C-alpha positions as CSV (number, residue, x, y, z in Angstrom):
1,X,-6.4,9.2,15.7
2,X,-4.8,8.6,12.3
3,X,-2.5,5.7,11.8
4,X,0.2,5.5,9.2
5,X,2.6,2.8,8.1
6,X,5.7,3.3,6.0
7,X,6.9,0.1,4.3
8,X,9.1,-0.9,1.5
9,X,10.0,-4.2,-0.3
10,X,7.3,-6.6,-1.2
11,X,4.0,-4.7,-2.0
12,X,1.7,-7.6,-1.2
13,X,3.3,-8.1,2.2
14,X,3.0,-4.3,2.8
15,X,-0.7,-4.5,1.9
16,X,-1.2,-7.5,4.2
17,X,0.6,-5.6,7.1
18,X,-1.6,-2.5,6.5
19,X,-4.7,-4.6,6.6
20,X,-3.7,-6.3,9.8
21,X,-3.0,-2.9,11.4
22,X,-6.4,-1.6,10.1
23,X,-8.1,-4.5,11.8
24,X,-6.1,-4.0,15.0
25,X,-7.0,-0.3,15.2
26,X,-10.6,-0.8,13.8
27,X,-10.1,2.0,11.4
28,X,-8.3,3.3,8.3
29,X,-4.5,3.2,7.9
30,X,-2.4,5.4,5.6
31,X,0.1,3.1,3.8
32,X,3.1,4.8,2.3
33,X,5.0,2.3,0.1
34,X,8.4,2.6,-1.5
35,X,9.5,0.0,-4.0
36,X,8.5,-1.8,-7.2
37,X,5.0,-3.0,-7.7
38,X,5.6,-5.6,-10.3
39,X,8.8,-7.3,-11.4
40,X,11.5,-6.4,-8.9
41,X,14.2,-6.4,-11.6
42,X,12.2,-4.9,-14.5
43,X,9.6,-2.6,-12.8
44,X,9.6,1.1,-12.0
45,X,10.7,2.0,-8.6
46,X,8.2,4.2,-6.7
47,X,8.9,6.5,-3.8
48,X,6.2,7.1,-1.2
49,X,3.0,5.9,-2.9
50,X,0.3,6.7,-0.3
51,X,-3.1,5.0,-0.1
52,X,-5.7,4.6,2.5
53,X,-6.3,1.0,3.6
54,X,-9.7,0.3,5.2
55,X,-10.5,-2.6,7.5
56,X,-12.0,-5.5,5.6
57,X,-10.5,-4.5,2.2
58,X,-8.8,-7.2,0.2
59,X,-5.1,-7.4,-0.6
60,X,-5.9,-7.2,-4.3
61,X,-7.9,-4.0,-3.7
62,X,-4.9,-2.4,-1.9
63,X,-2.6,-3.5,-4.7
64,X,-5.0,-2.0,-7.3
65,X,-5.0,1.3,-5.2
66,X,-1.2,1.3,-5.2
67,X,-1.1,0.8,-8.9
68,X,-3.6,3.6,-9.4
69,X,-1.4,5.9,-7.2
70,X,1.6,5.0,-9.3
71,X,0.0,6.0,-12.6
72,X,1.3,9.3,-13.9
73,X,-1.1,12.2,-13.2
74,X,-2.3,14.1,-16.2
């Protein structure tokens, strides 16, 4: 069964929550994040960035995946 988590606000907290859920379900979680990845007052607002979070992944890796998803596609 696929698990998904829709979160907004603090991206590091969202990554941590997704990692906890992945551990609880012993499988991958689709994290859909809405918000600013860097400076809340100066960063770009992103809507629905979606990444797969695997059990045992680090918060920094999830953050890097979110930043990659936020990069404009060419």
